[in-house]
C-alpha positions, 0 to 999 in steps of 0.5 A: 357326051364325049362319045357323043363328041368322038363318035359324031352323035347328037345328042338328046334331052330333057336334061339341063345339064348338058346344054350347061356344059357345053355352054360352060365348054365353050364345045362346038360339039356333040349336037344336041337336042334338049326337050323343054316344058315338062313331061313328054311322052314317047310318042309325043318325041318321035313325033317331034323329033320327025317334024324335027328332021325333016325340015332340017336341009344338009348340015344344019342339026351340027355345032347346034343345039337346039331348044324344043317346046310344044310351040317352037323350036330355037336352034342356037350355035355352037360355041355358046355366047360366041358370035 
């Protein structure tokens, strides 16, 4: 998480510990994309990521958690629980 923050990267994961760490620490970075809802195949992840990135305007990925499941994508601004 620290390396992603320092290098201005986005974490892509299916592990619930990462968003939990961001929430508990009231962090505003790094941004995170969380895949939920079971096992995702490589091509499913690539296709979903392509659709997500294509739909975003510049800056919309910053300081956010995106929760991705098979039916929808939810975006939550960081820090979680503030404003």
